[in-house]
N, C-alpha and C positions, 0 to 999 in steps of 0.2 A: 504494500500500500504506500502511495506517495505521501511523504510527510506533509502535514497541513490539510489533509483530506479526510473527512469523516464520512462514512457511508453507512447505509442501513435501510431496511424496510420499515420506516416508522413515520408517524406524522410529526411535523415540525411545529404545528400551531397549537397553542394552549387552548384556544376556543373550539377546536375541532378534533378532540381526542378520539372520536369514533370515525373519523374520515380516513379511508384507505385509498390512497391515490392510484393504487395498482389494481383495485377491485373491478375496474371498468374495462379492462383490456379484452376480456372474452366478449363482452357486449360490442365493443368496437370491432373486433374481428368478424363477428356475425353480421353486423350491420353492413359491412362492405364486402361480404362474401369471401373473406380471406380464410381459406381452409388450411390452417397451419397451427402448430402448438404455440401457446403463449410463450414469448421469448423471455430471456432473463433480462431484467431491468432493475436498476437500483438508483437511489438518490445519493448524490455526493455533494460535499461542501468544501470549498476552497477558501482559505484565509487570504484576504487582500489587505494590505496596509497594516496587518497585525491586529486590526480591530473589527473588521467586517467580514462577511462571507458571501461569496457568489455560489449559488447552487446550480445543480445540473442533473439531468437524467442521463445515465450511462446505459446504453442499449447494447446487449451482447456481451460476450466474455473475452473476445479477442481485442487486439489493438484497434481503436476507433478508426474508421475509414473516412469519416466526414464529421463536421461540426455544424449544428443547426442553431440559428438565432431567430427568435420570434420578433413580432412587431410591437409597437407601443400599445400598452394596456393588455397585452397578452401574456403568455407564459410558455414554458417549454413543452407542456402537454399539447399545444396546438399542432405539433408535428407527430403525435402518436400514430395516426393512421399511416402517414408517410413512412415512419420507422417500421411499423408492422408490415407494410407492403414491401419495403426495400430488403428486409432481412439481412442487413449489414450492421456490424458494430458501429455505433455512432454516439455522439455526445450532443444533447440538446440543452442549451444553457439558458437559465433564467437571467435576463438582464438585471443589473442593479436596480433596486426599487420595484422590482416585479417578481411575481411568483414567490418562491421560497428564498430568494436572495434578500440580503439585508437592504435597508434603505441607503440611498446614496445621499451624500451631503449636497449634491447638486440637483436632486429631484429626479423626476421620471424621464426627462428629455435633456440629455447632455452628452452628445455623441463622443466628444473627445475624451471626457472623463470616464464614461462608461466603457469606451474602447480599451482603456488601460486595465480596468478590472477584468474584462472578458479575456483580454490577452493573457493575463495571469492565469485564468482558469484553463485556457487552452494549453498553456505550457505545462500545467500540473496534470491534466487529465488525458493528454494525448501524446503521441510521438510525432511532432511536427517534422516537415510541413504536410498539410493535408487540406482538402477542399473545405471551403467555408460557404455555407448556404444561408443567406440572411434575407429576411422578409421585412418590407416596409421600413419603419424606423430602425429596426435591427440592421437593415441594409446600409443605412448611413453610418452606423457603428462599424459595420463590416468594412466599408470603404476606408475608414480611418485605420482599422487594424491591418488591412492588407498593405496600406501605404507605410504606416509607422512600424510595423512588425513583419516585414516581408519574409523573415525566416520561419514564420508560423504557417503561412498560407501557400498552397500550390495552385489553387484557382479560386475565383470568387463567383458565386452565383447569386444574383440579385433578384428577388421575387417582388415584382410589381412596385419598383421604386427606382427613382433617379434623384440626383441632387436638385433637379428642377421642380420637384413636387413641392407645392406650397399650400398655405392654409386655404386658398381659394378652391383649387381642384381637389383638395382632400376634405372639404367642408363636411360632407356627409359622414366621413369617418370621425372627424373631430367632434361632431355633434353627439355622436354616441359616447366617445371617450370622455368628453367634458360634461357629462350629464349629472344627475343627482349625486350628492356625496354619499348617500346611504339609502337603503331601501327597507321598508317596514317588515318585509318577510321574503322568503325565497320565491314565492309565486310572483311577486312584484318585479324582482330583478330578472327572473326568467322571462316574464312578459315583455320587458323592455328589450331584452336580447333578441327575442323572437321577432319583434317589430322591425328591428334593424337587419335581420337576417332571414327574409321571407323564404328563401330557397333551401334552407337547411332543415333537417329533421329535428323533431323535438327531443329525441334521445341524444343526438349529438350536441345540441345546444345545452341540454341539462348537464351532460358531462362537462361541457366547457365551463359552465357557471360554477359547478362544484369544484373544478380545478382552479378557477380564477377569482373566487370570492371567499370570504370568511364570514362566519356568523359571530356576532358580538354577544356578550353575556345577556343583553337585554332582548335578544331575538332579532335585532336588525342585521342587515347584511351590508357589506362594503366590499368593493373591488380591492384586490390585493395591492394594486398600484396606488390606491388612494388611502390606504390605511395608515400611511406613515406621516400624514400631514404635510404642511408646506416645506419646501426646501429651505435650508438655512443659508445657502450660498448661491451666487449667480453662475449659471453655466457659461462655458466659453462659447462664443458665437462667431468670432471673427476668423472662421476657417472657410476656405474656398473648396468645397467638396467636389465640385466639377474638376478643379485642377488636380486635386488628390486622385480622383478617379482616373484622369488622363495619365497620370504618372505611374500608376500601378504596373508592375512589371509582369505579373502573371495574367493568364487569360481571364476575362470577365464575360459572363453570360447574363443577359437580361431576359428573365422569364416574365412576360407581361400578360396580365389578365385582360380579356376583351369584354367582360361583362359590364353592366352599368355602374358597378361600384369601383371599377379600376381608377387609380389616381394618376396613371402614366398616360399623358396625352401624346398626340403626334409630334408636337414640338419637342417633347422630351426625348422621343425616339430619334428625331433628327439630330438633336444635340449629342445623344449617346453615340450615334454613328459617326458624327464629326470628330468626336473625341477618341473613339475606340473603333476605327474603321476595320480593324482586323478581327473584331469579336462578333459574336452572333446574338441575335434576338429571336426568342421563341415565344410565339403567341399560344395561349391556352384559351381556346374558343369558349365563350360563355362563362368563364370562371369569374368569381368574385375577387375583390382585392385580396382576401385571404385564400389564395389558391389552395393552400394546404388543407383548408376546411371544406371548400366546395368541390374541388377536383383533386383529392389527394392521390388517387391511383395514377392519374395522368402525370402529376408532378413527380411521383415516385419513378415512373417510367422514364421521364426526362432525366432525372438525376442518375438513374441506372446507366443510361447511355453516356452521359457526361463523365461519369466516374470510371 
């Protein structure tokens, strides 16, 4: 076991002692028609800065073949179906301030600072270099990692994100993320999630909420990324992510959703091609912004070929 890493099949949350995050894998397999045994998966914690921990799901028992990073307001479990379909050893990391990772001093959206924490987790949990698959906000973090820590990454796969995405073309996503600070009960938080994800099954959405929210002692529910309160420091914002993307030495693939909730417009694609003319763009027809949620088997197939 790597020094500084704690592993185990247990719940990390004081308010959800009866929550078993691995109890839904069989349901997940059945829903997507994946006829295979439940894989070995464990939760790991990596110390960063000696004070905080970044958490991750470690899939399989061999050396990880890829790293997965989720988007803003999500967590590592968003890639469960993809990992189940791929059947490859992998590490899915909870971004700082998200999932089971500790709060960041810089809040939930700070790509430069979060990249440093995630890079430390990649160094501890894998044998670099290896492919990094990063979705939405996690993709911005991934760009920083690939640029600042080139020894860790062999290729970068961006899922429905470019540095050109802004608050305007991501308004429908931000409206969901920046919603109520808490919910009176589980039904209320599930209903809001369903309203913003009309094409997803209720079973998958229910799993997603259970993985991504916690119940307080008074019975109210709060998203994991909102449970830490306000950030105490201002994040770094003066970084040119387009320039960093252009300078990355390893191959970069953009996997773009074409459904109505995609945030990558034609102008973003044109700029990506201008900056990375040697790289490829793959469209997933009809997919939502969270391709791993709406079209996980197609995404798994794409990753299988890329890897």
